[in-house]
DRENDO-1510 file (C-alpha; in Angstrom, 1 decimal, always signed):
<recs>
REC; n; res; u; v; w
REC; 1; UNK; +7.1; +3.1; -17.7 .
REC; 2; UNK; +5.6; +4.9; -14.7 .
REC; 3; UNK; +4.0; +8.0; -16.1 .
REC; 4; UNK; +0.4; +7.8; -17.3 .
REC; 5; UNK; +0.0; +7.9; -21.1 .
REC; 6; UNK; -2.1; +10.7; -22.5 .
REC; 7; UNK; -3.7; +11.4; -25.8 .
REC; 8; UNK; -1.7; +13.9; -27.8 .
REC; 9; UNK; -4.4; +16.3; -29.1 .
REC; 10; UNK; -7.0; +17.9; -26.8 .
REC; 11; UNK; -9.5; +18.6; -29.6 .
REC; 12; UNK; -10.3; +14.9; -30.2 .
REC; 13; UNK; -9.7; +13.7; -26.7 .
REC; 14; UNK; -13.3; +13.5; -25.5 .
REC; 15; UNK; -14.7; +11.9; -28.7 .
REC; 16; UNK; -12.0; +9.3; -28.8 .
REC; 17; UNK; -12.4; +8.5; -25.1 .
REC; 18; UNK; -16.2; +8.1; -25.5 .
REC; 19; UNK; -15.8; +5.9; -28.5 .
REC; 20; UNK; -13.2; +3.8; -26.8 .
REC; 21; UNK; -15.4; +3.4; -23.7 .
REC; 22; UNK; -18.4; +2.4; -25.8 .
REC; 23; UNK; -16.4; -0.1; -27.9 .
REC; 24; UNK; -14.5; -1.6; -24.9 .
REC; 25; UNK; -17.8; -2.2; -23.1 .
REC; 26; UNK; -19.2; -3.8; -26.3 .
REC; 27; UNK; -16.0; -6.0; -26.5 .
REC; 28; UNK; -16.5; -7.2; -23.0 .
REC; 29; UNK; -20.1; -8.2; -23.7 .
REC; 30; UNK; -19.2; -9.9; -26.9 .
REC; 31; UNK; -16.4; -11.8; -25.3 .
REC; 32; UNK; -18.7; -13.2; -22.7 .
REC; 33; UNK; -20.8; -14.7; -25.5 .
REC; 34; UNK; -17.8; -15.9; -27.4 .
REC; 35; UNK; -18.6; -14.1; -30.7 .
REC; 36; UNK; -15.1; -14.3; -31.8 .
REC; 37; UNK; -15.5; -13.0; -35.3 .
REC; 38; UNK; -17.3; -9.8; -34.4 .
REC; 39; UNK; -14.9; -9.4; -31.4 .
REC; 40; UNK; -11.8; -9.4; -33.7 .
REC; 41; UNK; -13.4; -6.9; -36.1 .
REC; 42; UNK; -14.3; -4.5; -33.3 .
REC; 43; UNK; -10.9; -5.0; -31.6 .
REC; 44; UNK; -9.3; -3.9; -34.9 .
REC; 45; UNK; -11.4; -0.7; -34.8 .
REC; 46; UNK; -10.2; +0.0; -31.2 .
REC; 47; UNK; -6.6; -0.5; -32.2 .
REC; 48; UNK; -7.0; +1.9; -35.2 .
REC; 49; UNK; -8.7; +4.5; -33.0 .
REC; 50; UNK; -6.0; +4.3; -30.3 .
REC; 51; UNK; -3.2; +4.5; -32.8 .
REC; 52; UNK; -4.6; +7.7; -34.3 .
REC; 53; UNK; -4.0; +9.4; -30.9 .
REC; 54; UNK; -1.1; +7.5; -29.5 .
REC; 55; UNK; +2.0; +5.8; -31.1 .
REC; 56; UNK; +3.2; +3.0; -28.8 .
REC; 57; UNK; +6.9; +2.7; -27.9 .
REC; 58; UNK; +8.6; -0.6; -28.0 .
REC; 59; UNK; +8.3; -1.1; -24.3 .
REC; 60; UNK; +4.6; -0.1; -24.1 .
REC; 61; UNK; +2.2; -1.8; -21.8 .
REC; 62; UNK; -0.3; -4.2; -23.4 .
REC; 63; UNK; -3.0; -2.5; -25.4 .
REC; 64; UNK; -5.8; -3.2; -23.0 .
REC; 65; UNK; -4.0; -1.7; -20.0 .
REC; 66; UNK; -2.7; +1.2; -22.0 .
REC; 67; UNK; -6.2; +2.0; -23.2 .
REC; 68; UNK; -7.5; +1.8; -19.6 .
REC; 69; UNK; -4.9; +4.3; -18.5 .
REC; 70; UNK; -5.9; +6.6; -21.3 .
REC; 71; UNK; -9.5; +6.3; -20.5 .
REC; 72; UNK; -9.3; +7.2; -16.8 .
REC; 73; UNK; -11.2; +10.4; -16.1 .
REC; 74; UNK; -8.1; +12.4; -15.0 .
REC; 75; UNK; -10.1; +15.3; -13.6 .
REC; 76; UNK; -12.4; +13.2; -11.4 .
REC; 77; UNK; -12.8; +14.7; -8.0 .
REC; 78; UNK; -10.9; +12.5; -5.4 .
REC; 79; UNK; -10.7; +13.0; -1.7 .
REC; 80; UNK; -8.0; +11.2; +0.4 .
REC; 81; UNK; -8.3; +11.0; +4.2 .
REC; 82; UNK; -5.3; +9.9; +6.2 .
REC; 83; UNK; -3.3; +11.1; +9.2 .
REC; 84; UNK; -0.2; +9.2; +8.1 .
REC; 85; UNK; +2.5; +11.1; +6.1 .
REC; 86; UNK; +3.8; +7.9; +4.6 .
REC; 87; UNK; +0.5; +6.6; +3.2 .
REC; 88; UNK; -0.3; +10.1; +2.0 .
REC; 89; UNK; +3.0; +10.3; +0.1 .
REC; 90; UNK; +2.3; +6.9; -1.4 .
REC; 91; UNK; -1.1; +8.0; -2.7 .
REC; 92; UNK; +0.3; +11.2; -4.0 .
REC; 93; UNK; +2.9; +9.3; -6.0 .
REC; 94; UNK; +0.2; +7.2; -7.6 .
REC; 95; UNK; -2.1; +10.1; -8.3 .
REC; 96; UNK; +0.7; +12.1; -10.0 .
REC; 97; UNK; +1.9; +9.1; -12.1 .
REC; 98; UNK; -1.7; +8.4; -13.3 .
REC; 99; UNK; -2.2; +12.0; -14.1 .
REC; 100; UNK; -5.0; +12.7; -11.6 .
REC; 101; UNK; -5.4; +16.4; -11.4 .
REC; 102; UNK; -8.2; +17.0; -8.9 .
REC; 103; UNK; -7.2; +15.3; -5.6 .
REC; 104; UNK; -7.9; +16.9; -2.2 .
REC; 105; UNK; -5.9; +15.6; +0.8 .
REC; 106; UNK; -7.4; +15.7; +4.2 .
REC; 107; UNK; -5.0; +15.4; +7.1 .
REC; 108; UNK; -5.1; +18.4; +9.4 .
REC; 109; UNK; -8.9; +18.7; +9.3 .
REC; 110; UNK; -9.4; +15.1; +10.6 .
REC; 111; UNK; -10.4; +14.3; +14.2 .
REC; 112; UNK; -7.7; +13.3; +16.7 .
REC; 113; UNK; -6.8; +9.7; +17.5 .
REC; 114; UNK; -8.7; +7.8; +20.1 .
REC; 115; UNK; -12.1; +9.5; +20.1 .
REC; 116; UNK; -15.3; +7.4; +20.6 .
REC; 117; UNK; -18.2; +6.5; +18.4 .
REC; 118; UNK; -20.5; +9.3; +19.7 .
REC; 119; UNK; -17.8; +11.8; +18.9 .
REC; 120; UNK; -17.4; +10.4; +15.4 .
REC; 121; UNK; -21.2; +10.6; +15.0 .
REC; 122; UNK; -21.0; +14.3; +15.8 .
REC; 123; UNK; -18.1; +14.7; +13.4 .
REC; 124; UNK; -20.3; +13.4; +10.6 .
REC; 125; UNK; -22.2; +16.7; +10.7 .
REC; 126; UNK; -19.0; +18.7; +10.4 .
REC; 127; UNK; -16.4; +19.3; +7.7 .
REC; 128; UNK; -15.0; +17.4; +5.9 .
REC; 129; UNK; -17.5; +14.6; +6.5 .
REC; 130; UNK; -20.7; +16.6; +6.0 .
REC; 131; UNK; -20.0; +17.0; +2.2 .
REC; 132; UNK; -17.0; +15.0; +1.3 .
REC; 133; UNK; -19.1; +12.3; -0.4 .
REC; 134; UNK; -21.3; +14.6; -2.3 .
REC; 135; UNK; -18.4; +16.9; -3.4 .
REC; 136; UNK; -16.3; +14.1; -4.8 .
REC; 137; UNK; -16.5; +11.3; -7.3 .
REC; 138; UNK; -14.4; +8.9; -5.2 .
REC; 139; UNK; -13.3; +8.9; -1.5 .
REC; 140; UNK; -10.3; +7.0; -0.1 .
REC; 141; UNK; -9.5; +6.4; +3.6 .
REC; 142; UNK; -6.2; +5.0; +4.7 .
REC; 143; UNK; -4.1; +4.2; +7.8 .
REC; 144; UNK; -6.3; +4.6; +10.9 .
REC; 145; UNK; -9.6; +3.7; +9.2 .
REC; 146; UNK; -11.7; +4.9; +12.0 .
REC; 147; UNK; -11.4; +8.3; +10.5 .
REC; 148; UNK; -13.8; +6.9; +7.8 .
REC; 149; UNK; -16.3; +5.6; +10.3 .
REC; 150; UNK; -18.7; +8.6; +9.9 .
REC; 151; UNK; -18.9; +7.6; +6.2 .
REC; 152; UNK; -20.3; +4.2; +6.9 .
REC; 153; UNK; -22.6; +5.0; +9.8 .
REC; 154; UNK; -26.2; +4.3; +8.9 .
REC; 155; UNK; -27.9; +5.8; +7.0 .
REC; 156; UNK; -24.8; +7.3; +5.2 .
REC; 157; UNK; -24.1; +6.0; +1.7 .
REC; 158; UNK; -20.9; +7.3; +0.1 .
REC; 159; UNK; -20.4; +6.4; -3.6 .
REC; 160; UNK; -17.0; +5.0; -4.7 .
REC; 161; UNK; -15.8; +4.7; -1.1 .
REC; 162; UNK; -12.5; +2.8; -0.7 .
REC; 163; UNK; -10.7; +1.8; +2.5 .
REC; 164; UNK; -7.0; +1.2; +2.0 .
REC; 165; UNK; -5.9; -1.2; +4.8 .
REC; 166; UNK; -2.3; -0.7; +5.9 .
REC; 167; UNK; -2.7; -1.7; +9.5 .
REC; 168; UNK; -5.6; -3.8; +11.0 .
REC; 169; UNK; -8.8; -2.2; +9.8 .
REC; 170; UNK; -10.1; -1.8; +13.4 .
REC; 171; UNK; -6.9; -0.3; +14.8 .
REC; 172; UNK; -7.9; +2.2; +17.6 .
REC; 173; UNK; -11.5; +0.8; +17.9 .
REC; 174; UNK; -12.0; +0.0; +21.6 .
REC; 175; UNK; -14.2; -2.0; +23.9 .
REC; 176; UNK; -17.8; -2.8; +22.9 .
REC; 177; UNK; -17.6; -0.2; +20.2 .
REC; 178; UNK; -15.4; -2.5; +18.2 .
REC; 179; UNK; -18.3; -4.9; +17.4 .
REC; 180; UNK; -20.5; -2.0; +16.3 .
REC; 181; UNK; -17.7; -0.8; +14.0 .
REC; 182; UNK; -17.3; -4.3; +12.5 .
REC; 183; UNK; -21.1; -4.4; +11.9 .
REC; 184; UNK; -21.0; -0.9; +10.2 .
REC; 185; UNK; -18.1; -2.0; +8.0 .
REC; 186; UNK; -19.8; -5.4; +7.1 .
REC; 187; UNK; -23.0; -3.5; +6.2 .
REC; 188; UNK; -21.2; -0.9; +4.1 .
REC; 189; UNK; -19.2; -3.4; +1.9 .
REC; 190; UNK; -22.1; -5.7; +1.3 .
REC; 191; UNK; -25.0; -3.3; +0.7 .
REC; 192; UNK; -26.6; -3.6; -2.7 .
REC; 193; UNK; -26.3; +0.1; -3.6 .
REC; 194; UNK; -22.8; +1.6; -3.9 .
REC; 195; UNK; -21.0; -0.9; -1.6 .
REC; 196; UNK; -17.7; +0.3; -0.1 .
REC; 197; UNK; -14.5; -1.5; -1.1 .
REC; 198; UNK; -11.3; -2.6; +0.6 .
REC; 199; UNK; -7.8; -2.3; -0.9 .
REC; 200; UNK; -5.1; -4.1; +1.2 .
REC; 201; UNK; -1.3; -3.5; +1.1 .
REC; 202; UNK; -0.5; -7.0; +2.5 .
REC; 203; UNK; -2.3; -10.4; +2.4 .
REC; 204; UNK; -2.8; -10.8; +6.2 .
REC; 205; UNK; -5.4; -8.0; +6.3 .
REC; 206; UNK; -7.9; -10.1; +4.4 .
REC; 207; UNK; -7.6; -13.0; +6.8 .
REC; 208; UNK; -8.0; -10.5; +9.7 .
REC; 209; UNK; -11.2; -9.1; +8.2 .
REC; 210; UNK; -12.7; -12.6; +8.0 .
REC; 211; UNK; -11.6; -13.3; +11.6 .
REC; 212; UNK; -13.6; -10.3; +12.7 .
REC; 213; UNK; -16.8; -11.4; +10.8 .
REC; 214; UNK; -16.4; -8.9; +8.0 .
REC; 215; UNK; -16.9; -10.8; +4.8 .
REC; 216; UNK; -16.3; -8.9; +1.5 .
REC; 217; UNK; -18.1; -10.4; -1.4 .
REC; 218; UNK; -14.8; -10.8; -3.2 .
REC; 219; UNK; -11.2; -10.8; -1.8 .
REC; 220; UNK; -9.9; -7.2; -1.7 .
REC; 221; UNK; -7.3; -6.1; -4.3 .
REC; 222; UNK; -3.7; -6.3; -3.0 .
REC; 223; UNK; -1.6; -3.3; -3.9 .
REC; 224; UNK; +1.7; -2.9; -2.0 .
REC; 225; UNK; +3.3; +0.5; -1.4 .
REC; 226; UNK; +5.5; +2.2; -4.0 .
REC; 227; UNK; +8.4; +2.8; -1.6 .
REC; 228; UNK; +8.5; +6.5; -2.3 .
REC; 229; UNK; +9.6; +9.0; +0.3 .
REC; 230; UNK; +9.6; +12.8; +0.1 .
REC; 231; UNK; +11.7; +13.1; +3.3 .
REC; 232; UNK; +14.8; +15.3; +2.8 .
REC; 233; UNK; +18.1; +13.5; +3.3 .
REC; 234; UNK; +20.6; +14.5; +5.9 .
REC; 235; UNK; +24.3; +14.7; +5.9 .
REC; 236; UNK; +26.2; +11.8; +7.7 .
REC; 237; UNK; +29.8; +11.8; +9.0 .
REC; 238; UNK; +32.3; +10.4; +6.5 .
REC; 239; UNK; +33.6; +8.0; +9.1 .
REC; 240; UNK; +30.1; +6.4; +9.4 .
REC; 241; UNK; +29.7; +5.4; +5.7 .
REC; 242; UNK; +31.0; +1.9; +6.2 .
REC; 243; UNK; +29.5; +1.0; +9.6 .
REC; 244; UNK; +28.8; -2.7; +10.1 .
REC; 245; UNK; +25.1; -2.1; +10.8 .
REC; 246; UNK; +22.3; +0.3; +11.7 .
REC; 247; UNK; +19.4; +0.0; +14.1 .
REC; 248; UNK; +16.6; +2.6; +14.0 .
REC; 249; UNK; +15.2; +3.4; +17.4 .
REC; 250; UNK; +11.6; +3.8; +16.2 .
REC; 251; UNK; +10.4; +1.2; +18.8 .
REC; 252; UNK; +12.2; +0.0; +22.0 .
REC; 253; UNK; +12.1; -3.5; +20.6 .
REC; 254; UNK; +14.8; -2.4; +18.2 .
REC; 255; UNK; +16.5; +0.6; +19.9 .
REC; 256; UNK; +17.0; -1.2; +23.2 .
REC; 257; UNK; +16.4; -4.9; +23.1 .
REC; 258; UNK; +17.9; -5.7; +19.7 .
REC; 259; UNK; +20.8; -3.3; +20.0 .
REC; 260; UNK; +21.9; -4.9; +23.3 .
REC; 261; UNK; +21.4; -8.4; +22.0 .
REC; 262; UNK; +23.4; -7.8; +18.8 .
REC; 263; UNK; +26.3; -6.3; +20.8 .
REC; 264; UNK; +26.2; -9.0; +23.4 .
REC; 265; UNK; +25.5; -12.1; +21.2 .
REC; 266; UNK; +27.2; -11.2; +17.9 .
REC; 267; UNK; +30.1; -9.0; +19.2 .
REC; 268; UNK; +29.1; -6.2; +16.7 .
REC; 269; UNK; +28.0; -2.8; +17.8 .
REC; 270; UNK; +25.4; -1.1; +15.5 .
REC; 271; UNK; +24.9; +2.6; +15.2 .
REC; 272; UNK; +21.6; +3.6; +16.7 .
REC; 273; UNK; +19.6; +6.2; +14.7 .
REC; 274; UNK; +16.8; +8.2; +16.3 .
REC; 275; UNK; +13.4; +8.6; +14.8 .
REC; 276; UNK; +14.4; +11.8; +12.9 .
REC; 277; UNK; +17.3; +10.1; +11.1 .
REC; 278; UNK; +16.4; +11.5; +7.6 .
REC; 279; UNK; +14.4; +8.7; +6.0 .
REC; 280; UNK; +15.5; +6.2; +3.3 .
REC; 281; UNK; +17.5; +8.7; +1.3 .
REC; 282; UNK; +19.8; +9.2; +4.3 .
REC; 283; UNK; +20.1; +5.5; +5.0 .
REC; 284; UNK; +21.2; +5.1; +1.3 .
REC; 285; UNK; +24.3; +7.1; +2.1 .
REC; 286; UNK; +25.6; +4.3; +4.4 .
REC; 287; UNK; +27.1; +1.2; +2.9 .
REC; 288; UNK; +25.5; -0.7; +5.6 .
REC; 289; UNK; +22.4; -2.8; +6.5 .
REC; 290; UNK; +19.5; -2.2; +8.9 .
REC; 291; UNK; +19.0; -4.9; +11.5 .
REC; 292; UNK; +15.4; -5.2; +12.6 .
REC; 293; UNK; +12.9; -7.3; +14.6 .
REC; 294; UNK; +9.6; -7.0; +12.7 .
REC; 295; UNK; +6.9; -5.5; +14.8 .
REC; 296; UNK; +4.3; -5.4; +12.0 .
REC; 297; UNK; +3.3; -7.7; +9.2 .
REC; 298; UNK; +4.3; -4.9; +6.8 .
REC; 299; UNK; +5.5; -1.3; +7.0 .
REC; 300; UNK; +5.9; +1.6; +4.6 .
REC; 301; UNK; +9.5; +1.9; +5.6 .
REC; 302; UNK; +10.5; -1.6; +4.6 .
REC; 303; UNK; +9.7; -0.9; +0.9 .
REC; 304; UNK; +11.1; +2.7; +1.1 .
REC; 305; UNK; +14.5; +1.3; +2.3 .
REC; 306; UNK; +14.7; -1.1; -0.6 .
REC; 307; UNK; +13.7; +1.4; -3.2 .
REC; 308; UNK; +16.6; +3.7; -2.1 .
REC; 309; UNK; +19.1; +1.0; -1.8 .
REC; 310; UNK; +19.2; -0.1; +1.9 .
REC; 311; UNK; +18.7; -3.8; +2.7 .
REC; 312; UNK; +17.5; -5.2; +6.0 .
REC; 313; UNK; +18.6; -8.1; +8.2 .
REC; 314; UNK; +15.8; -9.9; +10.1 .
REC; 315; UNK; +15.7; -13.0; +12.3 .
REC; 316; UNK; +14.2; -16.0; +10.7 .
REC; 317; UNK; +10.6; -16.9; +11.8 .
REC; 318; UNK; +11.9; -19.6; +14.1 .
REC; 319; UNK; +14.7; -17.4; +15.5 .
REC; 320; UNK; +12.3; -14.5; +16.0 .
REC; 321; UNK; +10.0; -16.7; +18.0 .
REC; 322; UNK; +12.9; -17.9; +20.1 .
REC; 323; UNK; +14.1; -14.3; +20.7 .
REC; 324; UNK; +10.7; -13.2; +21.9 .
REC; 325; UNK; +10.2; -16.2; +24.0 .
REC; 326; UNK; +13.6; -15.7; +25.8 .
REC; 327; UNK; +13.1; -11.9; +26.0 .
REC; 328; UNK; +10.3; -9.4; +26.4 .
REC; 329; UNK; +9.7; -8.1; +22.9 .
REC; 330; UNK; +7.5; -5.1; +23.8 .
REC; 331; UNK; +6.2; -4.6; +20.2 .
REC; 332; UNK; +5.6; -8.1; +19.0 .
REC; 333; UNK; +1.8; -8.1; +19.4 .
REC; 334; UNK; +0.8; -7.0; +15.9 .
REC; 335; UNK; +3.2; -9.3; +14.0 .
REC; 336; UNK; +2.3; -12.3; +16.2 .
REC; 337; UNK; -1.4; -11.6; +15.8 .
REC; 338; UNK; -1.0; -13.7; +12.7 .
REC; 339; UNK; -0.6; -16.8; +15.0 .
REC; 340; UNK; -4.1; -16.1; +16.4 .
REC; 341; UNK; -5.7; -15.8; +13.0 .
REC; 342; UNK; -3.8; -18.1; +10.5 .
REC; 343; UNK; -4.6; -21.8; +10.5 .
REC; 344; UNK; -2.3; -23.6; +11.1 .
REC; 345; UNK; -0.6; -21.0; +13.4 .
REC; 346; UNK; +2.9; -22.2; +12.6 .
REC; 347; UNK; +2.4; -20.8; +9.1 .
REC; 348; UNK; +2.1; -17.3; +10.5 .
REC; 349; UNK; +5.3; -16.0; +8.8 .
REC; 350; UNK; +3.8; -16.6; +5.4 .
REC; 351; UNK; +1.6; -13.6; +6.0 .
REC; 352; UNK; +4.4; -11.3; +7.1 .
REC; 353; UNK; +5.9; -9.4; +4.1 .
REC; 354; UNK; +9.4; -9.5; +5.6 .
REC; 355; UNK; +9.4; -13.2; +4.9 .
REC; 356; UNK; +8.2; -13.2; +1.3 .
REC; 357; UNK; +10.4; -15.7; -0.5 .
REC; 358; UNK; +10.8; -13.7; -3.6 .
REC; 359; UNK; +12.3; -10.8; -1.6 .
REC; 360; UNK; +14.7; -13.0; +0.4 .
REC; 361; UNK; +17.8; -11.4; -1.1 .
REC; 362; UNK; +16.6; -8.0; +0.2 .
REC; 363; UNK; +15.2; -9.0; +3.6 .
REC; 364; UNK; +18.1; -11.2; +4.7 .
REC; 365; UNK; +17.3; -13.7; +7.4 .
REC; 366; UNK; +19.6; -14.9; +10.1 .
REC; 367; UNK; +18.9; -18.0; +12.2 .
REC; 368; UNK; +21.4; -17.4; +15.0 .
REC; 369; UNK; +23.5; -14.6; +16.4 .
REC; 370; UNK; +26.6; -16.1; +14.9 .
REC; 371; UNK; +25.0; -16.1; +11.5 .
REC; 372; UNK; +24.1; -12.4; +11.9 .
REC; 373; UNK; +27.8; -11.8; +12.9 .
REC; 374; UNK; +28.9; -13.4; +9.6 .
REC; 375; UNK; +26.4; -11.3; +7.6 .
REC; 376; UNK; +27.6; -8.1; +9.2 .
REC; 377; UNK; +31.3; -8.9; +8.9 .
REC; 378; UNK; +31.3; -10.4; +5.3 .
REC; 379; UNK; +29.0; -7.7; +3.9 .
REC; 380; UNK; +28.0; -10.0; +0.9 .
REC; 381; UNK; +24.6; -8.3; +0.9 .
REC; 382; UNK; +26.1; -5.2; -0.8 .
REC; 383; UNK; +26.2; -7.2; -4.1 .
REC; 384; UNK; +22.4; -7.4; -4.0 .
REC; 385; UNK; +21.6; -3.7; -3.5 .
REC; 386; UNK; +21.2; -3.0; -7.2 .
REC; 387; UNK; +19.1; -6.2; -7.6 .
REC; 388; UNK; +16.7; -5.0; -4.9 .
REC; 389; UNK; +16.5; -1.5; -6.3 .
REC; 390; UNK; +15.6; -3.0; -9.7 .
REC; 391; UNK; +13.0; -5.3; -8.1 .
REC; 392; UNK; +11.4; -2.2; -6.6 .
REC; 393; UNK; +11.3; -0.4; -10.0 .
REC; 394; UNK; +9.4; -3.4; -11.4 .
REC; 395; UNK; +7.1; -3.6; -8.3 .
REC; 396; UNK; +6.3; +0.1; -8.7 .
REC; 397; UNK; +5.1; -0.4; -12.3 .
REC; 398; UNK; +3.0; -3.4; -11.2 .
REC; 399; UNK; +1.4; -1.4; -8.4 .
REC; 400; UNK; +0.7; +1.5; -10.7 .
REC; 401; UNK; -1.0; -0.8; -13.1 .
REC; 402; UNK; -3.2; -2.1; -10.3 .
REC; 403; UNK; -4.2; +1.4; -9.3 .
REC; 404; UNK; -5.0; +2.1; -13.0 .
REC; 405; UNK; -7.5; -0.7; -12.9 .
REC; 406; UNK; -9.1; +0.8; -9.8 .
REC; 407; UNK; -9.5; +4.2; -11.4 .
REC; 408; UNK; -10.6; +2.8; -14.7 .
REC; 409; UNK; -13.4; +1.0; -12.9 .
REC; 410; UNK; -14.3; +4.2; -11.1 .
REC; 411; UNK; -14.5; +5.9; -14.5 .
REC; 412; UNK; -16.8; +3.3; -15.8 .
REC; 413; UNK; -19.0; +3.7; -12.7 .
REC; 414; UNK; -19.2; +7.5; -13.2 .
REC; 415; UNK; -20.0; +7.0; -16.9 .
REC; 416; UNK; -22.7; +4.5; -16.0 .
REC; 417; UNK; -24.3; +6.8; -13.4 .
REC; 418; UNK; -24.3; +9.7; -15.8 .
REC; 419; UNK; -25.9; +7.8; -18.7 .
</recs>
């Protein structure tokens, strides 16, 4: 169940929410002191109160999580800063399904890529930075996190500030400024008053933070993408529906190197799609598979492809290393950064989402060119398309529950600061 649950009557909404918040906080305190008898009595009161406003269906979430979703302050003022269309669509999907009604998206009013610290410092005095913290109850920054640098530069303190890490947190920081940026981040997340928080969409990001001397007090919450895409699908030629394989020319590592290797080594010619190919809804029209050499530990597209029914063939960790040792893989730096951070280095692939064992039927590994040839010719992967789509439905619900926890905690913070 993806949509946020709501109380049926508006007249009693505020009173019930206040009562629930009071009682849930009391329950939490009592549980800490193991006063089980009083706990059970109050818990019964909470159940009775919730049932007055909401009748659970047979497939309802557990009561505690259901209550938290109901108690989220739906009209809290939220600002979201990101240049990336994919991360913005992902956040929008979450906000709509949690019922958040007051979200402002900043994209076009953000500074350009590649500017230096002094320029960011000047931007701190201009919109949206000059008032985004004061005008909102929570602020989220995603993708290129340097756009949030003005929000952590001393003496700035931004309440309920979250950085969603989808690609190394210091991406685009350069030269000696990188150390200053690391120090500003370290200071922001560990200050006593209103510390900033990280949310990561893959586990490697936490290890990378530690490697750069940024030490969150607690490990960041891991919430992977929903795999939603708003890109309009395109028509494809009828003769292309059953092509043996597809390669997306987003990077030369795929569009040139991989396409040539597949044709030469496997004897199969894949259709090369340009960058404006129409997104995952267009890929879903092919009864085919995308062949890919990972260039990142995780991407938005990988989850979007699965959600709409397109599986991916990737070289095994050993074979990928071999391919890039024998050839020049021009975009392997980010994915192999894991080897410089993870100890022992040979376990690098455990921090690359393409190699998650629980998704092995969706990201299909080949250990040789002949094995890839068999995968493309036999097409057995088509039997797993529905399985992977269903796995993504389950993952979306889990991710939404994780986001509900985030916004429930923000609601508690707002209640506490107003009391």
